[in-house]
N, C-alpha and C positions, 0 to 999 in steps of 0.2 A: 766607672763602676755604676753611675746613674744611668748611663746609656744602657748597659746590660739589664739592670732592673727594669727599665722601660721597655725593652724588648720582650722580657719574661712576661710582664703584666699584659703586653699587647697580644702576645701569642696565646696566653691563657685565656683571654677574652674571645678570641677567634675559635679555640677549641670548645668553649662553652656554647658558643652560637651554633657551631656545626653539630655538637654532641650535647644537647640539653640534658640536665639531670632529670631522670624519671623515678618518681617515688610511688610506691604502692601502699594503698591503705590496708591496714591490718582487717581480716575479715574474722567474723566470730559466728562460724558455720556450727550447726548442731551436729554432734556425733552420734553414730549408730554402733551400738555394742550388741554382740550376740552371746547369749547365755552359753550355746554350744556352737563350736566352730562349724559344724555340719549344717547349721541353719543357713549359712551363707549360700549354700547351693540349692536351698529350696525356697528362697524368696527372690522375686524379680525386682529390678530397679524401680519399676513402675510401681510396685506395692509399697516399697519403701518411700518413694516421693509423697505417695497418698498419706502414709502414716506421719511423715515429718510435717505435712500440712496440718493434719489433725493435732499434732502436738504443739503447735504455735510456736515453732522455733526452739523448743526445748530439746535437750539430749534424750535419746530413747534407748531402750534395751529391748531386743527381741527375745522372748521367752520361749515360744513355740509357734511353728507354722503347721497347720494340721493338713493331712493328707488331701491331695486334690481328688475331686470327684470324677469318676469316669462316665461319660455320657453313654447312654444306652444306644444312641444313634448319632451319626455324624450330621454336621450342619449341611442344610440344603438337600438332605436325603429325603425321599418320598417314602414315608411309613407305610408299609402294606396294609391293605384294608382288613381290620381284624373281624369284620363281621358285626353282628348285633351286639352292642354293649348292654350291660345291665341298665334297666331303665330306659332304654333306646328301643322301644318296640318297633317303631316304624323306620328308624334310621340307623346307618352305620357311618362311622367317621374316619377319616384319615388326615394326615398332615403333609403339606409340601411347602415348597419355597422358604425354608427356614433359613433366616439371615442373622448372623450375629453382627451387632453394631458397636458395642463397647463393653467395657468392664469398669465397675465403678464401687466405691465403698458405701456403706450405710454408716450412719452416725456411730462414733465410737461409744462402747458401753463401759462405764467406769464400774469396777466390782471392789476395788479396795483403795485405800489411801494410807500410806505408812510414814509416820513422822522420821526425821533424820535419827540414825543410830538405833532405831528399834527394830524388832522383829514382830511381826502380827501372825497369829494362827487363825485361818479363815474359820469363823465359827459356823457358818452355813454355806452349802454348795451354791454355786452360780451357774445357771444355765442360760446360754444364748441360742436363740432360734434364728435360722436363716430360712426365710419363707419363699416359697414359689408364688409367684402372682401372674395373672393373664389379665391384660387390660380390657375392660369391658365384660369380664366374665365369660363363661362358655355354656354351651347347652348341657343339660344334665347328662345326657347319654355320652358325651364327649370325654368324661373324666377319666376313663381308662386309658383312652389314646393319649391324653395329655400326660398322664403319669408315665406311660411307656416311653414317651418321648423326652420330657423334661425332668423326671425324677419327682421327688417329693420334698417336703421341708426337711431341713437338717439342723441338728442340735449339737452343741458342744458344751460340756460341763466342766467347770473348775471345781474339784472336789473338796469338800469340807475337810479341814485338818491340814492342809498344806501350809507352810511357812512362808511368809513373804517378808523380804528385808526392806528397810528404809535405806535412804541414800547416805552419802558421806557428808562431810562437815560443809561442803560448799553449798548444799542444797537444803531446803526446808523439810520437803517431803517427797515421796515417790508415789505417783498414781498409777494403778494397774487397770489395764483395758482389754476388752476384746473388740476387734473390728471385723465386721462381716463384709465379704466382698460378693457382688453379683454380676452375672453375665446379663445383657440386655440385648434384645432383638426382635425380630419380627417373623411372622409365618402366616400361612393361610390354613385354615381348617375346612376341610370339605365334607359337607353333610350330604349323605346320599339316601334317597328314599328306597327301601329294599324292595318295594312293590312296583313303583313306577319307573325307577332308575333316575328320576329327577335329582338334580344337584344343586346345591347352594354353597356359596364361598363366603366364609367370614374372614376378614383381614384383621389379624390380632398382633399385639405386642406382648412380649414375655420379659420377666426378670426372674432368674433363677439362682440358687446358690453357685457360685462360680466354680467352674471346672478346674480352676487355679486357685489355690490359697483361699478356700471359702471361709475360713476363720484364721486370724492372727492373734495371738496373745503378746501384749507388749506393755511397756510402762514407760512413763516419762519422769525425769527428776525436775522438780520446780524449785526455783531460787527464791 
């Protein structure tokens, strides 16, 4: 009997040596909830990763993803010379070598905070602006060409009177945000003297309202 017990213990020891017990630590990953199922198809994982980073590890809810902006021209396309622009008596402008580099969010804008178990009616409208910017500015006469290529500032308004709900009992309050996303890149602005034909090239950078998810309306539940 003792011999059999000894053999059993010895064989168990060898099994443990060959197949060590592996344990996995439990993870507490934040969850993403969509107010409407179709929003899953409108938002990319890259966008979600940015939002989760802004939420500091808290659970988030996606309330809306606003429609992408259609570019007036494709990247790297030479925009045809449109001739003399307003306020450009001596010069015409064109754009070439447009190169997209990356997409990134601006800081999240908090527009409401609702305590646990309560409902808030928004008393004033909230408007978020996603602005076009050109590094170093541009000649006055180039404004028309820049607008034709990159578009203009975009706005999104959360209207007065909408009802916003607070979180369940596991959380203290729910914070509502708008996050704006921008496309970044570089391009060359060609300035042409319409009398002499002489040309000058400006190397520029741009940041414009993103062609993909320019605004995302979301919230996080805070413990």
